[in-house]
BAFI-3210 file (N, C-alpha, C; in Angstrom, 3 decimals, decimal comma, padded with zeros to 6 digits):
// residues 257
n [1|2|3|4|5|6|7|8|9|10|11|12|13|14|15|16|17|18|19|20|21|22|23|24|25|26|27|28|29|30|31|32|33|34|35|36|37|38|39|40|41|42|43|44|45|46|47|48|49|50|51|52|53|54|55|56|57|58|59|60|61|62|63|64|65|66|67|68|69|70|71|72|73|74|75|76|77|78|79|80|81|82|83|84|85|86|87|88|89|90|91|92|93|94|95|96|97|98|99|100|101|102|103|104|105|106|107|108|109|110|111|112|113|114|115|116|117|118|119|120|121|122|123|124|125|126|127|128|129|130|131|132|133|134|135|136|137|138|139|140|141|142|143|144|145|146|147|148|149|150|151|152|153|154|155|156|157|158|159|160|161|162|163|164|165|166|167|168|169|170|171|172|173|174|175|176|177|178|179|180|181|182|183|184|185|186|187|188|189|190|191|192|193|194|195|196|197|198|199|200|201|202|203|204|205|206|207|208|209|210|211|212|213|214|215|216|217|218|219|220|221|222|223|224|225|226|227|228|229|230|231|232|233|234|235|236|237|238|239|240|241|242|243|244|245|246|247|248|249|250|251|252|253|254|255|256|257]
n.u [-003,596|-004,157|-006,997|-008,972|-009,795|-007,280|-005,171|-003,311|-001,293|000,165|000,500|002,276|002,468|004,411|005,702|007,463|009,713|012,538|014,767|015,882|014,029|011,803|009,188|009,862|010,251|007,874|006,020|006,623|005,920|003,096|002,848|003,884|005,920|008,282|009,318|011,270|011,604|013,190|013,538|013,160|011,988|009,484|008,941|009,011|008,259|006,763|006,125|004,280|004,040|002,070|003,467|003,078|003,424|006,045|007,684|007,006|007,836|009,641|012,251|012,444|015,318|015,919|015,900|013,538|014,082|016,627|017,828|018,988|018,647|016,197|014,322|014,466|012,782|010,302|009,594|009,003|009,199|007,775|007,660|005,015|003,491|003,862|003,009|003,852|004,408|003,995|004,596|003,969|004,988|004,564|006,341|004,716|004,938|004,814|005,447|006,530|007,630|008,465|009,688|010,454|008,338|009,790|011,138|008,797|007,931|009,998|010,078|007,631|008,039|010,270|008,714|007,130|008,813|009,655|007,353|006,881|009,169|008,237|005,892|005,126|004,570|002,719|001,336|000,899|000,514|000,346|-000,825|000,111|-000,344|-000,458|-001,767|-004,558|-006,584|-008,672|-010,975|-013,256|-012,349|-011,814|-013,343|-014,270|-013,251|-012,519|-011,226|-008,763|-007,339|-004,760|-003,191|-000,600|-001,662|-003,564|-002,802|-002,422|000,029|001,069|-001,238|-001,002|001,650|000,779|-001,077|000,680|002,271|000,141|-000,243|002,194|002,742|000,503|-001,698|-004,462|-006,703|-008,043|-010,042|-011,564|-012,362|-014,146|-015,792|-017,392|-018,885|-018,566|-017,130|-015,196|-013,275|-010,113|-008,704|-008,622|-008,700|-007,375|-008,959|-011,848|-014,777|-014,472|-014,044|-016,578|-018,254|-017,379|-015,489|-013,165|-010,323|-009,271|-006,454|-005,180|-004,284|-004,867|-003,174|-003,481|-002,058|-002,983|-003,994|-004,481|-006,069|-008,604|-009,007|-009,395|-011,456|-012,662|-012,396|-012,139|-012,653|-011,607|-013,216|-013,376|-010,777|-010,533|-011,723|-011,866|-009,419|-007,597|-007,256|-005,741|-005,414|-005,901|-007,731|-007,256|-007,003|-008,901|-008,069|-009,264|-008,196|-009,053|-008,626|-005,405|-002,982|-004,085|-004,763|-002,324|-000,906|-002,605|-001,941|000,561|000,499|-000,751|001,089|003,246|001,826|001,566|004,138|005,067|003,750]
n.v [004,001|004,139|004,613|007,278|010,207|011,286|009,924|006,689|005,861|007,069|006,286|007,353|007,645|008,665|010,932|012,836|014,358|015,638|014,311|016,054|018,202|016,998|017,371|017,063|018,374|020,047|017,897|016,687|018,584|018,391|015,982|013,559|010,976|010,304|008,473|008,539|007,838|008,854|008,277|008,851|011,421|010,884|009,113|008,168|007,321|007,440|006,964|007,926|008,096|008,073|009,931|008,938|006,377|005,847|004,165|001,672|001,056|-000,131|-000,202|-002,401|-004,073|-005,236|-004,463|-004,164|-007,118|-006,783|-005,092|-002,159|-000,319|-001,297|-000,647|001,708|004,512|003,466|001,340|001,103|000,351|-000,013|-001,317|-001,348|-001,460|-004,250|-004,929|-005,261|-002,604|-001,738|000,756|001,174|001,911|000,929|000,661|002,181|001,086|000,452|003,418|006,666|008,215|006,441|003,350|000,592|-002,337|-004,612|-003,663|-003,153|-005,799|-007,020|-005,582|-006,463|-009,152|-009,113|-008,157|-010,400|-012,290|-011,077|-010,958|-013,577|-014,122|-012,741|-013,906|-015,174|-013,249|-010,495|-008,432|-005,707|-004,436|-001,380|000,899|002,136|000,074|-000,025|-001,931|-003,294|-005,661|-007,473|-007,973|-006,625|-004,433|-002,500|000,144|-000,214|-003,091|-003,671|-001,451|-001,688|-003,807|-006,050|-003,961|-002,231|-001,781|-003,600|-006,123|-009,482|-010,828|-008,964|-009,191|-011,857|-011,706|-010,182|-011,755|-013,795|-012,501|-012,182|-014,930|-015,895|-014,433|-015,197|-013,300|-010,961|-009,226|-006,535|-004,757|-005,806|-008,019|-007,029|-005,715|-007,016|-006,889|-004,308|-001,658|000,074|002,067|003,767|005,482|007,753|008,936|012,035|013,482|015,656|014,780|012,009|011,406|012,183|010,401|008,138|006,572|004,646|003,027|000,483|000,527|001,201|-000,545|-002,611|-004,923|-007,562|-009,778|-013,119|-014,042|-011,383|-009,847|-010,387|-008,657|-006,268|-003,743|-001,773|-000,530|001,880|003,917|007,301|009,763|012,374|013,625|014,053|016,631|020,103|022,462|021,652|018,561|015,454|012,713|010,356|008,722|008,283|005,299|004,363|002,847|000,871|-000,840|-003,505|-003,119|-002,535|-003,445|-005,746|-007,071|-007,664|-009,143|-011,554|-012,354|-012,943|-015,019|-016,990|-017,480|-018,488|-020,798|-022,134|-022,599|-024,528|-026,773]
n.w [005,164|008,544|010,098|011,729|013,873|014,380|012,579|013,213|011,808|008,742|005,250|002,599|-000,800|-004,041|-003,182|-004,417|-003,749|-002,625|-000,138|001,779|001,626|002,747|005,023|007,936|010,431|010,590|010,663|012,979|014,842|014,449|015,792|014,876|013,770|011,375|008,444|005,334|001,883|-000,827|-003,650|-007,317|-009,510|-009,957|-007,924|-004,436|-001,139|001,780|005,551|008,270|011,800|014,725|017,326|019,970|019,690|019,809|021,502|020,762|018,113|015,378|012,971|010,516|009,368|006,702|003,271|000,452|-001,266|-000,700|-002,487|-003,261|-005,392|-006,543|-004,617|-003,616|-003,014|-003,505|-001,590|001,555|005,132|008,431|011,915|013,948|016,976|016,941|014,364|011,056|008,697|005,429|002,975|-000,462|-003,826|-006,638|-009,713|-012,617|-015,164|-018,883|-019,771|-021,059|-019,022|-016,896|-015,476|-017,491|-018,571|-017,770|-015,538|-013,866|-013,521|-012,232|-009,875|-008,707|-008,467|-006,787|-004,435|-004,018|-003,016|-000,648|000,732|000,948|002,840|005,116|006,043|008,116|010,090|011,324|008,964|006,872|003,767|002,020|-000,646|-003,818|-006,307|-009,044|-010,394|-011,490|-009,880|-010,869|-013,513|-012,469|-011,341|-012,979|-014,889|-017,549|-018,864|-021,631|-022,406|-021,207|-022,023|-022,013|-020,949|-019,184|-016,654|-016,224|-017,185|-017,785|-016,925|-015,024|-013,310|-012,469|-011,075|-009,037|-007,753|-006,859|-005,133|-003,266|-002,607|-001,716|000,489|002,057|001,955|002,275|000,336|001,649|001,130|-001,029|000,346|002,452|000,848|-001,445|-003,708|-004,496|-006,620|-005,816|-006,758|-007,046|-008,467|-010,968|-014,523|-015,607|-017,170|-017,998|-016,479|-016,038|-013,315|-012,140|-013,663|-012,746|-014,021|-013,478|-011,818|-009,568|-008,170|-005,828|-003,102|-000,246|001,428|003,662|005,970|006,951|010,287|010,459|008,644|009,500|011,679|010,451|010,640|008,960|005,969|003,544|000,613|000,621|-000,472|-000,025|-000,218|-002,767|-003,324|-003,822|-005,150|-008,181|-007,602|-006,504|-008,921|-007,481|-004,875|-001,444|000,716|003,651|006,678|009,244|012,212|014,748|018,176|018,450|019,946|021,257|019,150|017,910|019,939|019,944|017,367|017,665|019,536|017,922|015,933|017,263|018,240|015,858|014,993|016,540|015,713]
ca.u [-003,841|-005,008|-007,809|-009,374|-009,730|-005,926|-004,581|-002,163|-000,172|-000,236|001,522|002,369|003,198|004,542|005,928|008,018|010,130|013,917|014,787|016,154|012,787|010,604|008,925|010,024|009,937|006,523|005,216|006,933|004,845|001,750|002,710|004,185|007,381|008,355|010,175|010,930|012,561|012,728|013,455|013,312|011,169|007,987|008,809|009,007|007,372|006,984|005,353|004,014|003,509|001,994|004,742|002,673|003,806|007,515|008,254|006,326|008,056|010,882|012,510|013,195|016,613|015,951|015,177|012,888|014,913|018,021|018,265|018,702|018,210|014,802|013,427|014,449|011,605|009,125|009,114|009,298|008,225|008,177|006,772|004,404|002,618|003,950|002,482|004,898|003,190|004,771|004,152|004,506|004,647|004,972|006,547|003,557|005,220|005,234|005,043|007,728|008,349|008,558|010,463|009,789|007,751|010,663|011,487|007,883|007,690|011,053|009,567|006,439|008,678|010,936|007,694|006,546|009,958|009,739|006,151|007,131|010,122|007,677|004,490|004,810|004,534|001,488|002,032|-000,022|001,185|-000,706|-000,117|-000,423|000,247|-000,380|-002,204|-006,128|-006,456|-009,424|-011,691|-014,215|-011,545|-011,796|-014,619|-014,359|-012,063|-011,857|-010,287|-007,398|-007,079|-003,259|-002,568|000,121|-002,364|-004,486|-002,249|-002,366|001,201|001,021|-002,163|-000,528|002,387|000,119|-001,567|001,758|002,627|-000,811|-000,057|003,489|002,512|-000,767|-002,311|-005,943|-007,142|-009,113|-011,039|-012,409|-012,919|-015,175|-016,774|-017,215|-019,705|-018,285|-016,000|-014,144|-012,232|-009,333|-007,937|-009,439|-008,344|-007,725|-009,733|-013,021|-016,020|-014,056|-014,455|-018,016|-018,800|-016,589|-014,717|-012,023|-009,709|-008,851|-005,126|-004,574|-004,672|-004,437|-003,063|-003,050|-001,611|-003,978|-005,373|-004,660|-007,094|-009,944|-009,062|-009,636|-012,939|-013,247|-011,534|-012,982|-012,172|-011,901|-013,538|-013,097|-009,518|-010,420|-012,444|-011,001|-008,847|-006,655|-007,187|-005,023|-006,340|-006,320|-008,170|-006,702|-007,891|-008,781|-008,385|-009,333|-008,120|-009,655|-007,510|-003,983|-002,226|-004,725|-004,681|-000,845|-000,944|-003,392|-001,394|001,897|000,207|-001,182|002,300|003,935|001,358|001,790|005,596|005,129|003,073]
ca.v [004,888|003,614|005,845|007,756|011,615|011,421|008,407|006,225|005,628|007,251|005,781|008,254|007,510|009,554|012,325|013,686|015,435|015,431|014,019|017,380|018,943|016,530|018,273|016,243|019,300|020,309|016,656|016,420|019,642|017,819|014,813|012,462|010,702|010,143|007,856|008,927|007,291|009,950|007,861|009,561|012,516|010,447|008,155|008,627|006,815|007,923|006,363|008,934|007,323|008,951|009,952|008,203|004,972|005,767|003,081|000,409|001,182|-000,447|-000,103|-003,620|-003,821|-005,560|-003,703|-005,087|-007,886|-006,399|-004,350|-000,665|000,235|-001,350|-000,290|003,245|005,500|002,426|000,621|001,663|-000,421|-000,053|-002,134|-000,484|-002,284|-005,729|-005,117|-004,423|-001,819|-001,411|001,725|000,843|002,499|-000,017|001,303|002,093|000,141|000,947|004,799|007,371|008,619|005,295|002,206|-000,303|-003,350|-005,594|-003,042|-003,354|-007,217|-007,309|-005,025|-007,291|-010,429|-008,988|-008,130|-011,578|-012,811|-010,309|-011,432|-015,178|-014,166|-012,169|-014,369|-015,556|-012,037|-009,638|-007,684|-004,957|-003,638|-000,627|001,892|002,201|-001,028|000,271|-003,149|-003,648|-007,350|-008,215|-006,990|-005,960|-003,491|-001,452|000,496|-000,910|-003,825|-003,550|-000,177|-001,797|-005,225|-006,003|-002,795|-002,466|-001,622|-004,759|-007,101|-010,832|-011,071|-008,053|-009,642|-013,218|-011,461|-009,595|-012,983|-014,455|-011,811|-012,689|-016,476|-016,178|-013,911|-015,489|-012,045|-010,930|-007,993|-006,345|-003,859|-006,715|-009,029|-006,256|-005,199|-008,136|-006,314|-002,788|-001,665|000,825|002,655|004,785|006,337|008,228|009,734|013,429|014,216|016,179|013,891|010,738|011,208|012,408|009,290|006,917|005,912|004,608|001,670|000,190|000,083|001,360|-001,715|-002,850|-006,379|-007,904|-011,161|-013,796|-013,478|-009,773|-009,398|-010,373|-007,562|-005,115|-003,449|-000,866|-000,300|002,600|004,925|008,558|010,610|013,977|014,228|014,679|017,911|021,306|022,829|020,543|017,421|014,360|011,636|009,239|008,888|007,332|004,294|004,455|001,386|000,730|-002,097|-003,462|-002,771|-002,915|-004,241|-007,082|-007,799|-008,048|-010,172|-012,639|-012,713|-013,466|-016,398|-017,863|-017,612|-019,349|-022,109|-022,745|-022,988|-025,755|-027,959]
ca.w [006,363|009,670|010,264|013,084|013,889|013,943|012,098|013,949|010,720|007,468|004,394|001,397|-002,171|-005,090|-002,571|-005,471|-002,777|-002,090|001,394|002,442|001,711|003,402|006,158|009,227|011,429|010,867|011,118|014,487|015,519|014,518|016,519|013,885|013,555|009,801|007,582|003,990|000,735|-001,932|-004,918|-008,396|-009,533|-009,774|-006,800|-003,236|-000,380|003,247|006,706|009,428|012,969|015,832|018,258|021,102|019,426|019,684|022,167|020,211|016,902|015,078|011,727|009,925|008,572|005,403|002,256|-000,366|-002,043|-000,474|-003,751|-002,986|-006,686|-006,813|-003,344|-003,432|-003,247|-003,892|-000,636|003,013|006,181|009,828|012,907|015,022|018,059|016,322|012,981|010,262|007,823|004,241|002,156|-001,564|-004,923|-007,677|-010,968|-013,359|-016,440|-020,045|-020,261|-021,337|-017,776|-015,853|-015,684|-018,456|-018,115|-017,132|-014,095|-012,986|-013,190|-011,470|-008,573|-008,253|-008,120|-005,401|-003,451|-003,650|-002,237|000,592|001,389|001,543|003,972|006,251|006,060|009,538|010,785|010,923|007,675|006,055|002,698|001,549|-001,578|-005,300|-006,945|-010,355|-011,171|-011,135|-009,588|-011,677|-014,472|-011,550|-010,731|-013,920|-015,352|-018,884|-019,060|-022,915|-022,387|-020,495|-022,226|-022,297|-020,481|-017,988|-015,235|-016,031|-017,922|-017,279|-016,364|-013,851|-012,125|-011,936|-010,231|-007,773|-007,062|-006,467|-003,757|-002,193|-002,169|-001,072|001,838|002,852|002,135|001,745|-000,251|002,426|000,625|-001,702|001,435|003,087|-000,330|-002,434|-004,776|-004,772|-007,433|-005,028|-007,642|-006,241|-009,455|-012,290|-015,550|-015,305|-018,143|-017,539|-016,186|-015,690|-011,971|-012,200|-014,136|-012,086|-015,005|-012,664|-011,521|-008,241|-008,055|-004,543|-002,330|001,125|001,679|005,091|006,234|007,738|010,498|010,691|007,779|010,218|012,601|009,888|010,841|008,127|004,770|002,567|-000,230|001,031|-001,613|000,355|-000,604|-004,255|-003,462|-003,816|-006,404|-008,584|-006,740|-007,080|-009,493|-006,734|-003,663|-000,401|001,414|005,146|007,292|010,816|012,930|016,046|019,233|017,728|020,793|021,589|017,738|017,652|020,903|019,450|016,193|018,006|020,018|016,732|015,087|018,133|018,091|014,466|014,841|017,359|015,070]
c.u [-004,615|-005,755|-008,251|-009,432|-008,166|-005,186|-003,348|-000,923|-000,752|000,943|001,211|003,036|003,314|004,752|006,667|008,866|011,635|013,950|015,110|015,078|011,666|010,413|008,716|009,573|008,550|005,495|005,559|005,965|003,558|001,592|003,077|005,517|007,274|009,636|010,033|011,936|012,211|012,583|013,712|012,030|009,765|007,869|008,479|007,907|007,631|005,839|005,360|003,474|003,378|003,003|004,290|003,041|005,227|008,133|007,915|006,712|009,443|011,076|013,117|014,374|016,781|015,433|014,510|013,986|016,374|018,545|017,937|018,161|016,815|014,019|013,407|013,263|010,290|008,712|009,852|008,582|008,742|007,331|006,243|003,180|002,788|003,354|003,568|003,843|004,214|004,036|004,820|004,004|005,230|005,117|005,230|003,801|005,601|004,656|006,352|008,639|008,736|009,495|009,844|009,023|008,574|010,910|010,090|007,556|008,836|010,686|008,500|007,009|009,432|009,797|007,174|007,511|009,820|008,476|006,226|008,073|009,231|006,238|004,041|004,490|003,227|002,110|000,617|000,760|-000,049|-000,011|-000,780|000,377|000,292|-000,873|-003,777|-006,225|-007,375|-010,294|-012,999|-013,582|-011,248|-013,073|-015,004|-013,270|-011,631|-010,983|-009,013|-006,944|-005,556|-002,602|-001,698|-000,315|-003,222|-003,910|-002,486|-001,106|001,407|000,155|-001,632|000,462|001,918|-000,485|-000,554|002,101|001,547|-000,627|001,292|003,473|001,373|-001,661|-003,633|-005,837|-008,338|-010,048|-012,101|-013,001|-014,200|-016,211|-016,760|-017,840|-019,344|-017,014|-014,806|-013,167|-011,460|-008,602|-008,566|-008,508|-008,411|-008,507|-011,171|-014,143|-015,474|-014,373|-015,773|-018,659|-018,359|-016,196|-013,335|-011,410|-009,397|-007,605|-004,434|-005,244|-004,212|-004,359|-002,490|-002,864|-002,989|-003,410|-005,540|-006,019|-008,494|-010,214|-009,302|-011,219|-013,724|-012,038|-012,514|-012,146|-012,573|-011,972|-013,151|-011,674|-009,379|-011,128|-011,360|-010,235|-007,628|-006,200|-006,314|-005,929|-006,540|-007,012|-007,731|-007,720|-007,647|-008,986|-008,387|-009,166|-008,720|-008,427|-006,226|-003,181|-002,765|-004,616|-003,252|-000,505|-001,377|-002,648|-000,036|001,589|000,017|000,134|003,153|003,250|001,570|003,206|005,752|004,562|003,872]
c.v [004,116|004,773|006,104|009,358|012,086|010,223|008,072|006,259|006,225|007,006|006,631|007,547|008,483|010,948|013,179|014,746|014,934|015,231|015,164|018,286|018,459|017,170|017,543|017,175|019,591|019,180|016,391|017,416|019,212|016,331|013,634|012,285|010,260|009,548|008,161|008,176|007,957|009,267|008,873|010,642|012,031|009,351|008,983|008,092|007,290|007,109|007,433|007,924|008,272|008,978|009,110|006,579|004,634|004,378|001,870|000,256|000,655|-000,333|-001,382|-003,352|-004,339|-004,775|-004,607|-005,878|-007,608|-005,746|-002,923|-000,035|-000,003|-000,862|001,006|003,903|004,828|001,655|001,033|000,730|-000,087|-000,959|-001,489|-001,354|-003,899|-005,727|-004,346|-003,960|-001,324|-000,392|001,560|001,517|001,700|000,783|001,126|001,166|001,010|002,531|005,685|007,769|007,644|004,249|001,379|-001,451|-004,299|-005,102|-003,432|-004,896|-007,583|-006,969|-006,023|-008,676|-010,318|-008,747|-009,457|-012,445|-012,194|-010,755|-012,637|-015,049|-013,598|-012,876|-014,876|-014,536|-011,283|-008,647|-007,069|-004,095|-002,751|000,213|001,690|001,147|-001,182|-001,174|-003,304|-005,104|-007,964|-007,341|-006,072|-004,730|-002,335|-001,111|-000,236|-001,701|-003,740|-002,286|-000,524|-003,253|-005,194|-004,820|-003,113|-002,483|-002,778|-005,926|-008,439|-011,258|-010,312|-008,867|-010,986|-012,775|-011,020|-010,930|-013,792|-013,811|-012,242|-014,007|-016,523|-015,660|-014,150|-014,146|-011,917|-009,418|-007,672|-005,565|-004,797|-007,633|-008,395|-005,812|-005,996|-007,634|-004,971|-002,725|-001,006|001,527|003,550|005,788|006,544|008,940|011,056|014,218|014,497|015,041|012,508|010,489|011,015|011,114|007,982|005,889|005,548|003,032|001,671|-000,362|000,472|000,380|-001,824|-004,352|-006,764|-009,421|-011,704|-014,085|-012,220|-009,307|-009,292|-009,261|-006,180|-004,825|-002,588|-000,560|000,520|003,576|006,157|009,550|012,128|014,550|014,541|015,849|019,091|021,429|022,092|019,289|016,329|013,431|010,335|009,505|007,880|006,363|004,690|003,251|001,493|-000,630|-002,179|-003,222|-003,398|-003,881|-005,418|-007,621|-008,420|-009,101|-011,430|-013,194|-013,563|-015,019|-017,282|-018,351|-018,580|-020,802|-022,813|-023,281|-024,327|-027,052|-028,804]
c.w [007,371|010,361|011,798|012,903|013,742|013,802|012,982|012,968|009,410|006,408|003,064|000,186|-003,063|-004,280|-003,460|-004,688|-002,374|-000,578|002,062|002,570|002,495|004,882|007,447|010,316|011,767|011,063|012,587|015,188|015,682|015,166|015,791|013,813|011,967|009,333|006,122|003,215|-000,355|-003,347|-006,109|-008,399|-009,269|-008,857|-005,505|-002,298|001,114|004,243|007,780|010,464|014,048|016,756|019,467|020,898|019,368|020,235|021,637|018,607|016,569|013,432|011,268|009,224|007,278|004,386|001,379|-001,365|-001,819|-001,768|-003,570|-004,357|-007,032|-005,758|-003,176|-003,905|-003,601|-002,548|000,601|004,052|007,574|010,697|013,812|015,796|017,393|015,022|012,071|008,984|006,582|003,357|000,644|-002,602|-006,142|-009,044|-011,910|-014,701|-017,748|-020,415|-020,401|-020,057|-016,623|-016,289|-016,669|-017,909|-017,281|-015,653|-013,298|-012,855|-012,287|-009,851|-008,001|-007,806|-006,884|-004,372|-003,117|-002,792|-000,838|001,358|001,856|002,877|005,212|006,513|007,383|010,449|010,375|010,112|007,011|005,123|002,061|000,437|-002,813|-005,976|-008,446|-011,174|-010,612|-010,852|-010,530|-012,573|-013,537|-011,236|-011,772|-014,368|-016,567|-019,272|-020,580|-023,103|-021,896|-020,878|-022,856|-021,649|-019,234|-016,763|-015,151|-016,782|-017,208|-016,744|-014,933|-012,777|-011,785|-010,832|-008,750|-006,908|-006,412|-005,133|-002,740|-001,682|-001,335|000,470|002,634|003,037|001,588|001,304|000,599|002,053|-000,075|-000,729|001,918|002,114|-001,305|-003,763|-005,204|-005,607|-006,704|-005,861|-006,793|-007,181|-010,742|-013,180|-015,154|-016,262|-017,626|-017,563|-015,949|-014,105|-011,554|-012,580|-013,608|-013,152|-014,526|-012,738|-010,114|-008,276|-006,881|-003,549|-000,870|001,353|002,943|005,307|007,174|009,085|010,645|009,948|008,498|011,394|011,959|009,943|009,811|007,176|003,709|001,774|000,397|-000,081|-001,392|-000,070|-002,033|-004,416|-003,586|-005,140|-006,771|-007,737|-007,274|-007,879|-008,709|-005,493|-002,434|000,130|003,043|005,656|008,708|011,199|014,297|016,890|018,709|018,803|021,183|020,269|017,563|018,671|020,494|018,266|016,543|018,716|018,849|016,059|015,964|018,107|016,943|014,349|015,687|016,916|014,211]
res [m|l|a|g|e|r|p|d|v|v|c|l|q|e|t|r|c|p|d|k|r|f|p|r|g|r|l|r|e|l|g|y|l|s|q|h|s|p|g|s|r|r|g|g|v|a|i|l|v|r|a|d|h|r|e|h|m|t|h|p|s|g|a|l|d|h|k|h|d|i|a|e|g|r|w|l|e|v|t|v|e|g|i|t|i|g|s|v|y|v|p|a|g|h|t|r|s|e|l|d|d|a|g|k|l|a|f|l|e|a|m|a|r|q|a|q|e|e|h|e|h|p|l|l|i|v|g|d|f|n|v|a|p|t|d|q|d|v|y|e|p|s|w|f|e|d|s|y|l|a|g|s|v|e|r|e|d|l|r|e|i|m|r|e|g|h|l|v|d|v|y|r|e|l|h|p|d|d|r|g|f|t|c|w|d|q|r|d|g|h|y|a|r|d|y|g|l|r|i|d|l|a|l|a|s|q|p|l|a|s|h|v|s|r|c|e|v|d|h|a|y|r|q|g|h|r|p|s|n|h|a|p|l|q|i|e|l|d|d|v|e|q|c|a|h|c|l|d|a|t|a|a|a|g|a|g|d]
***
């Protein structure tokens, strides 16, 4: 989410909504254009963009790894004011209701290839990665030893995505000492005790990451009746038009070296 009183961009995961029921009309009334990829029952990703960015918004033609069956309901991207923004929902892994571990690893590897293809352009990937990058990002590492949420193979694939795309974990860059958990088990007391994980990430290309002025976990969305087990990230960029212009100039200079 690119934050403010009325966010410019909102990235959603796990919409769990058939495309025909996705509330595009209501969102238009609220001033947002929307893209939605429904996926399966537990999938679904969407991106909402404020309508006043209409003239500066494009939809990249390439799907993740060019494989519709992998990307459907789990990867969606738009380019707004020169910055490509991806909303991602990585398969959870080895559970009864999700893809198996091989499917998760295939998806992460496809993301690494996509990041490598787009590494020369301003890129921001946000969403539920279902991988805690390091032991700092889980409450008690022994609870998740060899887990599909914190396994060594999944973590290495995440690092590969960051290497291939020259991407920076912007929350960790701004908060090197905070755990910044974004997900908690639904059992009573886990949220209150902060027994959580940081699996919702924002990865920004360099030097776009240097224009991220704020990245916070918004706990307000966990208040109220039957809250989600996740809390969203709020991200603020410096002046977007100026930021994209500087990045384009940097890319052009690099291309001439």
